[in-house]
Residue frames as qw, qx, qy, qz and C-alpha x, y, z in Angstrom:
[[0.233, -0.704, 0.425, -0.519, -36.34, 34.85, -33.97],
 [0.729, -0.028, -0.679, 0.078, -35.28, 32.21, -31.54],
 [0.689, -0.696, -0.200, -0.017, -35.06, 31.38, -27.97],
 [0.728, -0.138, -0.082, 0.666, -31.33, 31.93, -28.00],
 [0.074, 0.968, 0.160, 0.177, -31.08, 35.57, -27.13],
 [0.590, -0.669, 0.221, 0.394, -27.38, 35.44, -26.09],
 [0.561, -0.041, 0.501, 0.658, -26.00, 35.89, -29.67],
 [0.354, 0.702, -0.059, -0.615, -26.16, 38.41, -32.58],
 [0.825, 0.413, 0.366, 0.119, -26.64, 36.76, -36.01],
 [0.449, -0.211, 0.393, 0.775, -23.75, 37.52, -38.45],
 [0.237, 0.578, 0.627, 0.466, -26.53, 38.64, -40.80],
 [0.202, -0.924, -0.309, 0.104, -27.26, 41.58, -38.54],
 [0.454, -0.564, 0.252, 0.643, -23.66, 42.69, -38.75],
 [0.429, 0.124, 0.644, 0.622, -23.65, 42.23, -42.46],
 [0.113, 0.765, 0.547, 0.321, -26.95, 44.01, -43.32],
 [0.285, -0.874, -0.142, 0.367, -25.93, 46.89, -40.84],
 [0.418, -0.402, 0.402, 0.709, -22.83, 47.45, -42.99],
 [0.288, 0.397, 0.682, 0.543, -24.77, 47.23, -46.27],
 [0.013, -0.875, -0.482, -0.052, -27.16, 49.92, -45.12],
 [0.318, -0.788, 0.088, 0.519, -24.34, 52.25, -44.13],
 [0.416, -0.234, 0.534, 0.697, -22.32, 51.95, -47.30],
 [0.182, 0.428, 0.681, 0.566, -25.31, 52.68, -49.31],
 [0.037, -0.235, 0.074, -0.968, -26.26, 55.88, -47.31],
 [0.548, -0.449, -0.490, -0.509, -29.11, 54.38, -45.39],
 [0.756, -0.508, -0.376, 0.168, -27.61, 54.39, -41.88],
 [0.158, -0.942, 0.233, -0.182, -25.45, 55.98, -39.45],
 [0.487, 0.511, -0.657, 0.264, -21.67, 55.16, -38.86],
 [0.404, -0.399, 0.619, -0.543, -22.57, 54.32, -35.12],
 [0.890, 0.030, 0.258, -0.375, -24.38, 51.25, -36.34],
 [0.688, 0.533, -0.490, -0.044, -21.49, 49.83, -38.23],
 [0.820, -0.481, 0.311, -0.007, -20.07, 46.77, -36.39],
 [0.055, -0.663, 0.689, 0.288, -16.40, 45.77, -37.19],
 [0.490, -0.022, 0.869, 0.068, -17.56, 42.23, -37.77],
 [0.564, 0.705, 0.366, -0.224, -20.15, 43.50, -40.48],
 [0.264, 0.847, -0.367, -0.278, -17.38, 45.34, -42.51],
 [0.263, -0.454, 0.837, 0.154, -15.17, 42.31, -42.34],
 [0.562, 0.258, 0.783, -0.066, -17.87, 39.89, -43.48],
 [0.491, 0.796, 0.116, -0.334, -18.93, 42.23, -46.27],
 [0.279, 0.775, -0.506, -0.256, -15.52, 42.26, -47.94],
 [0.378, -0.258, 0.889, 0.008, -14.84, 38.64, -47.21],
 [0.534, 0.357, 0.752, -0.148, -18.03, 37.57, -48.99],
 [0.336, 0.728, -0.055, -0.595, -18.09, 40.12, -51.74],
 [0.137, 0.434, -0.770, -0.448, -16.02, 38.14, -54.32],
 [0.243, 0.164, 0.953, -0.077, -18.29, 34.99, -53.72],
 [0.357, 0.623, 0.536, -0.444, -21.42, 36.88, -54.40],
 [0.334, 0.710, -0.275, -0.556, -20.15, 38.63, -57.49],
 [0.005, -0.279, 0.911, 0.303, -19.01, 35.27, -58.99],
 [0.177, 0.306, 0.934, -0.055, -22.47, 33.90, -58.59],
 [0.256, 0.537, 0.209, -0.776, -24.45, 36.98, -59.68],
 [0.281, 0.312, -0.574, -0.703, -24.41, 36.27, -63.41],
 [0.152, -0.120, -0.971, -0.143, -26.14, 32.92, -62.90],
 [0.022, -0.624, -0.730, 0.278, -29.23, 34.74, -61.22],
 [0.236, 0.822, 0.388, 0.343, -29.39, 37.74, -63.53],
 [0.302, 0.520, -0.185, 0.777, -26.77, 39.94, -61.86],
 [0.565, -0.709, -0.065, -0.418, -28.49, 39.98, -58.47],
 [0.391, 0.241, -0.723, 0.515, -26.09, 39.93, -55.44],
 [0.394, -0.478, -0.700, 0.356, -27.02, 39.60, -51.83],
 [0.159, -0.338, -0.200, 0.906, -26.34, 43.30, -51.29],
 [0.187, -0.072, -0.432, -0.879, -28.57, 44.11, -54.34],
 [0.462, -0.449, -0.740, -0.195, -31.45, 41.95, -52.91],
 [0.368, -0.482, -0.534, 0.590, -31.13, 43.58, -49.45],
 [0.049, -0.215, 0.007, 0.975, -31.30, 46.97, -51.06],
 [0.301, -0.315, -0.648, -0.625, -34.42, 46.02, -53.13],
 [0.456, -0.543, -0.703, 0.054, -36.35, 45.09, -49.97],
 [0.338, -0.444, -0.358, 0.749, -35.08, 47.98, -47.86],
 [0.029, -0.102, 0.187, 0.977, -35.82, 50.70, -50.36],
 [0.336, -0.325, -0.679, -0.566, -39.16, 49.43, -51.28],
 [0.453, -0.582, -0.624, 0.258, -40.27, 49.03, -47.64],
 [0.231, -0.359, -0.188, 0.885, -38.92, 52.54, -46.93],
 [0.126, -0.106, -0.403, -0.900, -40.93, 54.08, -49.92],
 [0.420, -0.463, -0.714, -0.315, -44.06, 52.26, -48.95],
 [0.453, -0.526, -0.535, 0.482, -43.74, 53.35, -45.27],
 [0.174, -0.259, -0.055, 0.949, -42.86, 56.91, -46.05],
 [0.220, -0.263, -0.542, -0.767, -45.87, 57.20, -48.38],
 [0.467, -0.552, -0.689, -0.056, -48.13, 55.92, -45.67],
 [0.376, -0.484, -0.349, 0.709, -46.76, 58.38, -43.13],
 [0.102, -0.144, 0.146, 0.973, -46.96, 61.30, -45.45],
 [0.341, -0.352, -0.635, -0.597, -50.58, 60.35, -46.39],
 [0.408, -0.386, 0.306, -0.769, -51.48, 60.46, -42.64],
 [0.843, -0.130, -0.400, -0.336, -52.28, 56.86, -42.57],
 [0.847, -0.191, -0.374, 0.326, -49.49, 55.88, -40.18],
 [0.096, -0.868, 0.262, -0.411, -48.11, 57.77, -37.19],
 [0.580, -0.561, 0.562, -0.182, -46.58, 54.80, -35.24],
 [0.694, 0.458, -0.543, -0.112, -44.30, 52.07, -36.34],
 [0.748, -0.464, 0.470, -0.074, -43.19, 48.75, -34.81],
 [0.591, 0.566, -0.564, -0.104, -40.19, 47.14, -36.36],
 [0.933, -0.281, 0.197, -0.111, -39.64, 43.49, -35.38],
 [0.855, -0.032, 0.269, 0.443, -36.08, 42.04, -35.46],
 [0.201, 0.971, -0.041, -0.122, -34.74, 45.61, -36.25],
 [0.849, 0.067, 0.016, 0.523, -31.03, 44.50, -35.97],
 [0.398, -0.445, 0.040, 0.802, -28.76, 47.33, -36.83],
 [0.281, 0.690, 0.523, 0.413, -31.10, 49.04, -39.31],
 [0.186, -0.136, -0.121, 0.966, -30.84, 52.89, -39.59],
 [0.098, -0.529, -0.618, -0.573, -34.47, 53.28, -40.66],
 [0.383, -0.736, -0.549, 0.103, -35.71, 54.35, -37.30],
 [0.407, -0.456, -0.020, 0.791, -33.06, 57.00, -36.89],
 [0.152, 0.102, 0.481, 0.857, -33.73, 58.40, -40.41],
 [0.199, -0.569, -0.634, -0.485, -37.52, 58.58, -40.09],
 [0.391, -0.721, -0.502, 0.275, -37.71, 59.79, -36.68],
 [0.301, -0.378, 0.075, 0.872, -35.48, 62.74, -37.59],
 [0.004, 0.203, 0.572, 0.795, -37.57, 63.34, -40.83],
 [0.460, -0.523, -0.481, -0.532, -40.96, 63.09, -39.07],
 [0.045, 0.268, -0.636, 0.722, -40.78, 64.29, -35.56],
 [0.673, -0.154, 0.176, -0.702, -44.51, 63.43, -34.95],
 [0.824, 0.079, -0.525, -0.198, -43.83, 59.75, -35.68],
 [0.643, -0.526, 0.514, -0.215, -43.46, 57.30, -32.83],
 [0.711, 0.431, -0.546, -0.097, -41.06, 54.52, -33.89],
 [0.732, -0.479, 0.454, -0.166, -40.37, 51.35, -31.77],
 [0.581, 0.454, -0.672, -0.071, -37.60, 49.01, -32.68],
 [0.806, -0.400, 0.323, -0.293, -37.70, 45.55, -31.14],
 [0.646, 0.377, -0.664, 0.007, -35.44, 42.39, -30.98],
 [0.854, -0.322, -0.374, 0.166, -34.19, 39.76, -28.70],
 [0.456, -0.877, -0.047, 0.142, -32.40, 41.04, -25.61],
 [0.653, -0.364, 0.254, 0.613, -28.68, 40.72, -26.66],
 [0.373, 0.443, 0.436, 0.689, -29.20, 42.13, -30.19],
 [0.137, -0.897, -0.330, -0.262, -31.34, 44.96, -28.62],
 [0.549, -0.741, 0.034, 0.386, -28.63, 45.87, -26.01],
 [0.587, -0.101, 0.358, 0.719, -26.11, 46.24, -28.73],
 [0.190, 0.625, 0.472, 0.592, -28.33, 48.39, -30.71],
 [0.311, -0.915, -0.253, -0.047, -29.26, 50.64, -27.80],
 [0.616, -0.523, 0.165, 0.565, -25.50, 50.99, -26.94],
 [0.520, 0.175, 0.434, 0.714, -24.73, 51.91, -30.48],
 [0.061, 0.693, 0.417, 0.585, -27.27, 54.69, -30.66],
 [0.460, -0.697, -0.393, 0.385, -26.81, 56.17, -27.29],
 [0.232, -0.538, 0.041, 0.810, -26.61, 59.95, -27.57],
 [0.020, 0.163, -0.507, -0.846, -27.83, 60.07, -31.09],
 [0.054, -0.436, -0.880, -0.180, -31.41, 58.58, -30.90],
 [0.212, -0.329, -0.093, -0.915, -34.18, 61.09, -31.12],
 [0.396, -0.051, 0.605, -0.689, -36.97, 61.13, -28.36],
 [0.760, 0.199, 0.028, -0.618, -39.51, 59.65, -30.74],
 [0.691, 0.297, -0.658, -0.035, -37.31, 56.40, -31.29],
 [0.565, -0.490, 0.555, -0.365, -37.59, 53.80, -28.47],
 [0.425, 0.299, -0.851, -0.076, -36.67, 50.13, -28.02],
 [0.734, -0.288, 0.362, -0.497, -38.22, 47.17, -26.55],
 [0.154, -0.208, 0.963, 0.071, -37.47, 43.40, -26.15],
 [0.778, 0.222, 0.085, -0.582, -39.89, 41.34, -28.26],
 [0.147, -0.174, 0.959, 0.166, -39.97, 37.61, -28.99],
 [0.568, 0.047, -0.304, -0.764, -42.74, 36.58, -31.32],
 [0.600, -0.105, -0.791, -0.056, -42.88, 33.18, -29.53],
 [0.093, -0.044, -0.682, 0.724, -43.43, 34.71, -26.11],
 [0.318, -0.632, -0.619, -0.340, -46.88, 35.08, -24.36],
 [0.443, -0.600, -0.380, 0.547, -45.80, 37.63, -21.70],
 [0.006, -0.906, -0.099, 0.411, -44.73, 41.22, -21.81],
 [0.260, -0.468, 0.587, 0.607, -42.31, 40.43, -24.53],
 [0.512, 0.413, 0.744, 0.116, -44.98, 39.35, -26.92],
 [0.137, 0.272, 0.509, 0.805, -46.22, 40.89, -30.11],
 [0.253, -0.715, -0.611, -0.226, -49.55, 41.39, -28.61],
 [0.466, -0.689, -0.281, 0.478, -48.05, 43.31, -25.69],
 [0.368, -0.167, 0.227, 0.886, -46.06, 45.56, -27.97],
 [0.025, -0.429, -0.571, -0.700, -49.11, 46.51, -30.03],
 [0.372, -0.726, -0.576, 0.041, -51.07, 47.23, -26.88],
 [0.453, -0.480, -0.140, 0.739, -48.68, 49.92, -26.11],
 [0.177, 0.105, 0.366, 0.908, -49.56, 52.00, -29.08],
 [0.302, 0.272, 0.253, -0.878, -52.33, 54.54, -29.42],
 [0.370, 0.374, 0.845, 0.100, -55.52, 52.71, -30.77],
 [0.309, 0.818, 0.285, -0.392, -56.76, 56.03, -32.26],
 [0.125, 0.767, -0.453, -0.436, -53.79, 56.30, -34.71],
 [0.895, 0.387, -0.191, -0.108, -52.65, 54.22, -37.63],
 [0.569, -0.565, 0.583, 0.132, -49.78, 51.74, -37.07],
 [0.733, 0.505, -0.445, -0.102, -47.29, 49.85, -39.36],
 [0.753, -0.450, 0.477, 0.055, -45.48, 46.75, -38.43],
 [0.500, 0.681, -0.522, -0.118, -42.25, 45.77, -40.31],
 [0.837, -0.355, 0.408, 0.082, -40.57, 42.37, -40.24],
 [0.526, 0.755, -0.378, -0.101, -37.83, 42.94, -42.74],
 [0.333, 0.503, -0.785, 0.142, -35.48, 39.84, -43.10],
 [0.435, -0.289, 0.680, -0.515, -37.40, 37.76, -40.46],
 [0.843, 0.071, 0.287, -0.450, -40.05, 35.49, -41.82],
 [0.719, 0.493, -0.468, -0.145, -37.70, 33.63, -44.13],
 [0.106, 0.409, -0.843, 0.333, -36.23, 31.88, -41.14],
 [0.547, 0.044, 0.627, -0.553, -39.70, 30.42, -40.22],
 [0.147, 0.204, 0.921, 0.298, -41.70, 27.50, -42.02],
 [0.178, -0.322, -0.490, -0.790, -44.88, 28.38, -43.73],
 [0.484, -0.614, -0.617, -0.088, -47.16, 27.26, -40.86],
 [0.422, -0.477, -0.328, 0.698, -45.33, 29.58, -38.41],
 [0.065, 0.023, 0.217, 0.974, -45.58, 32.43, -40.96],
 [0.313, -0.455, -0.662, -0.507, -49.26, 31.81, -41.35],
 [0.509, -0.572, -0.586, 0.266, -49.70, 31.98, -37.56],
 [0.316, -0.324, -0.100, 0.886, -47.72, 35.16, -37.23],
 [0.071, -0.216, -0.418, -0.879, -49.78, 36.79, -39.98],
 [0.421, -0.587, -0.659, -0.209, -52.92, 35.85, -38.14],
 [0.447, -0.622, -0.412, 0.494, -51.84, 37.38, -34.83],
 [0.239, -0.101, 0.165, 0.951, -50.63, 40.51, -36.77],
 [0.173, -0.388, -0.537, -0.729, -53.89, 40.93, -38.54],
 [0.459, -0.680, -0.572, -0.023, -55.95, 40.49, -35.28],
 [0.428, -0.528, -0.266, 0.684, -53.73, 42.82, -33.28],
 [0.171, -0.101, 0.232, 0.952, -53.59, 45.49, -35.95],
 [0.134, -0.560, -0.710, -0.406, -57.39, 45.39, -36.48],
 [0.321, -0.707, -0.475, 0.414, -57.75, 47.54, -33.33],
 [0.243, -0.431, 0.098, 0.864, -56.23, 50.48, -35.16],
 [0.474, 0.678, 0.183, -0.531, -57.92, 52.78, -37.72],
 [0.642, 0.665, -0.364, -0.111, -55.22, 51.96, -40.27],
 [0.743, -0.414, 0.504, 0.146, -52.93, 48.90, -40.13],
 [0.603, 0.707, -0.347, -0.129, -50.07, 48.29, -42.47],
 [0.804, -0.391, 0.432, 0.121, -47.80, 45.27, -42.56],
 [0.486, 0.775, -0.396, -0.085, -44.57, 45.29, -44.58],
 [0.707, -0.399, 0.569, 0.131, -42.20, 42.30, -45.05],
 [0.302, 0.554, -0.660, -0.408, -40.08, 40.45, -47.58],
 [0.867, 0.006, 0.454, -0.205, -40.94, 37.05, -48.95],
 [0.162, 0.424, -0.766, -0.455, -39.53, 34.54, -51.27],
 [0.841, 0.143, 0.066, -0.518, -41.96, 32.28, -52.98],
 [0.750, -0.160, 0.638, 0.077, -41.44, 28.57, -53.64],
 [0.724, 0.654, 0.206, 0.073, -41.61, 29.25, -57.41],
 [0.123, 0.914, -0.385, 0.026, -38.34, 31.20, -57.16],
 [0.504, -0.504, 0.702, 0.010, -36.57, 28.41, -55.52],
 [0.795, 0.314, 0.517, -0.039, -37.88, 26.09, -58.32],
 [0.563, 0.821, 0.091, 0.026, -36.80, 28.37, -61.05],
 [0.204, 0.833, -0.468, 0.211, -33.28, 29.04, -59.85],
 [0.895, -0.073, -0.377, 0.225, -31.06, 26.18, -58.86],
 [0.388, 0.385, -0.348, 0.762, -28.48, 28.69, -57.69],
 [0.414, -0.537, 0.094, -0.729, -31.13, 30.17, -55.31],
 [0.908, -0.340, -0.210, -0.129, -31.51, 26.90, -53.54],
 [0.766, 0.135, -0.293, 0.556, -27.72, 26.69, -53.05],
 [0.135, 0.502, -0.166, 0.838, -27.61, 30.24, -52.03],
 [0.629, -0.565, -0.092, -0.525, -30.42, 29.76, -49.49],
 [0.927, -0.216, -0.253, 0.176, -28.56, 26.83, -47.94],
 [0.580, 0.231, -0.256, 0.738, -25.43, 28.87, -47.67],
 [0.173, -0.558, 0.027, -0.811, -27.35, 31.77, -46.18],
 [0.801, -0.484, -0.228, -0.270, -28.97, 29.46, -43.65],
 [0.844, -0.111, -0.277, 0.445, -25.52, 28.38, -42.48],
 [0.288, 0.387, -0.131, 0.866, -24.28, 31.84, -42.41],
 [0.373, -0.529, 0.026, -0.762, -27.23, 32.96, -40.32],
 [0.027, 0.138, -0.908, 0.394, -27.12, 29.76, -38.17],
 [0.520, 0.303, 0.604, -0.523, -30.68, 28.80, -39.08],
 [0.382, 0.325, 0.773, 0.388, -32.68, 27.30, -41.95],
 [0.203, 0.351, -0.065, -0.912, -33.99, 29.70, -44.58],
 [0.419, 0.437, 0.790, -0.097, -37.44, 28.96, -46.02],
 [0.163, -0.081, -0.454, -0.872, -39.48, 29.90, -49.07],
 [0.311, 0.274, 0.686, -0.598, -43.25, 30.25, -48.77],
 [0.557, 0.587, 0.258, -0.527, -46.36, 29.63, -50.87],
 [0.738, 0.226, 0.552, 0.315, -46.52, 28.25, -54.33],
 [0.320, 0.410, 0.357, 0.775, -46.81, 31.60, -55.95],
 [0.064, -0.178, 0.104, -0.976, -48.30, 35.05, -55.71],
 [0.605, -0.354, -0.310, -0.642, -51.92, 33.82, -55.38],
 [0.718, -0.263, -0.598, 0.239, -50.85, 31.41, -52.57],
 [0.286, -0.023, -0.363, 0.887, -49.42, 34.51, -50.72],
 [0.313, -0.219, -0.081, -0.921, -52.55, 36.57, -51.25],
 [0.717, -0.345, -0.517, -0.315, -54.78, 33.69, -50.10],
 [0.605, -0.214, -0.575, 0.508, -52.72, 33.22, -46.99],
 [0.050, 0.065, -0.217, 0.973, -53.12, 36.98, -46.18],
 [0.520, -0.309, -0.275, -0.747, -56.82, 36.78, -46.59],
 [0.751, -0.263, -0.606, -0.016, -57.00, 33.74, -44.50],
 [0.456, -0.075, -0.508, 0.727, -54.98, 35.49, -41.77],
 [0.104, -0.782, -0.542, 0.291, -57.48, 38.31, -41.72],
 [0.186, -0.317, 0.200, 0.908, -55.87, 41.11, -43.81],
 [0.466, 0.664, 0.325, -0.487, -58.33, 43.11, -45.95],
 [0.644, 0.760, -0.078, -0.023, -55.99, 43.47, -48.93],
 [0.661, -0.464, 0.424, 0.411, -52.45, 42.53, -49.92],
 [0.561, 0.805, -0.163, -0.100, -49.96, 43.51, -52.59],
 [0.823, -0.256, 0.255, 0.439, -46.72, 41.97, -53.63],
 [0.192, 0.950, -0.182, -0.164, -44.02, 44.48, -54.89],
 [0.902, 0.097, 0.152, 0.393, -41.03, 43.50, -57.03],
 [0.376, -0.455, 0.275, 0.759, -37.79, 45.32, -57.84],
 [0.288, 0.262, 0.676, 0.625, -39.10, 45.23, -61.45],
 [0.068, -0.815, -0.571, -0.075, -42.13, 47.14, -60.44],
 [0.299, -0.904, -0.100, 0.289, -40.09, 49.91, -58.82],
 [0.740, -0.051, 0.233, 0.630, -37.11, 50.06, -60.91],
 [0.324, 0.552, 0.265, 0.721, -38.11, 53.26, -62.61],
 [0.287, -0.858, -0.151, -0.398, -38.87, 55.04, -59.37],
 [0.662, -0.704, 0.256, 0.029, -36.27, 53.72, -56.83],
 [0.178, 0.719, -0.672, -0.020, -32.58, 52.98, -56.89],
 [0.743, -0.219, 0.613, -0.155, -32.99, 49.16, -57.23],
 [0.197, 0.408, -0.775, -0.440, -31.50, 46.68, -59.58],
 [0.816, 0.043, 0.127, -0.562, -34.27, 44.36, -60.76],
 [0.571, -0.166, 0.794, 0.130, -32.11, 41.58, -62.21],
 [0.339, 0.405, -0.549, -0.647, -32.19, 40.23, -65.73],
 [0.305, -0.003, -0.933, -0.191, -33.83, 36.76, -65.09],
 [0.540, -0.547, -0.542, -0.341, -36.82, 37.60, -63.01],
 [0.248, -0.685, 0.353, -0.587, -37.45, 38.65, -59.48],
 [0.489, 0.027, -0.825, 0.283, -36.07, 36.52, -56.57],
 [0.162, -0.261, -0.620, 0.722, -37.46, 38.63, -53.69],
 [0.169, -0.623, -0.546, -0.534, -40.86, 40.26, -53.17],
 [0.040, -0.107, 0.463, -0.879, -42.13, 42.87, -50.64],
 [0.253, -0.483, -0.833, -0.097, -45.31, 41.78, -49.02],
 [0.048, -0.111, 0.123, -0.985, -47.62, 44.74, -48.32],
 [0.259, -0.445, -0.850, -0.113, -50.85, 44.01, -46.35],
 [0.218, -0.305, 0.115, -0.920, -53.65, 46.19, -44.93],
 [0.003, -0.325, -0.878, 0.352, -56.14, 45.55, -42.17]]
């Protein structure tokens, strides 16, 4: 997230259309710019896919989205989580889907003001009562802050926080700081679950094309895209230092036999970070 709340990133349009065309969203959340971007960029991604094992941007987005969905649904159905905060929610349809499927669930989508206003306008008249929206800036220290958002949840019930597609725009020190704040804030709840996607430094080293792709993605999103930690052990160590009690890294390879995800043929590029307090 950034201090510039007057714009909507093209990536929000693009991902919103990806979710819709794969049956994960509502047509009301499709923005005309997203549809156009998708079809303009599709030939480029398919040309580059063979060099990274057949993984396109769309396939990576679906990897993280479907794995996060499954982990969150499992936590809800196990009774561990009854309230969810999704940060930088963009045009995701996850809140709509899960609030309809689980009427007892409280789901809060948050974002910077301009993006949030566009989302609220898009779902007017179709959002269920258990889906709500709030402005959140992870760099703020007022009522827009992460801490203020968590303070509005019931401390007697389990909570999940999702930052899908967010932390790759921050450097490692910023991510470490965010994880520490999340772990401290979620420790107030009987169950705390944090779900995010990460790209490790080892992936950038292994795939030259990934470095080029990340540079292009940064230009597309109008912000630098980062990888974090030397490898899996570095990510787990950072989670422990932040105050999480346990952490797991999930890959498309791990889930390919259970979910509709394409794992790629040259190793995993993206991982889903799953931490508990």
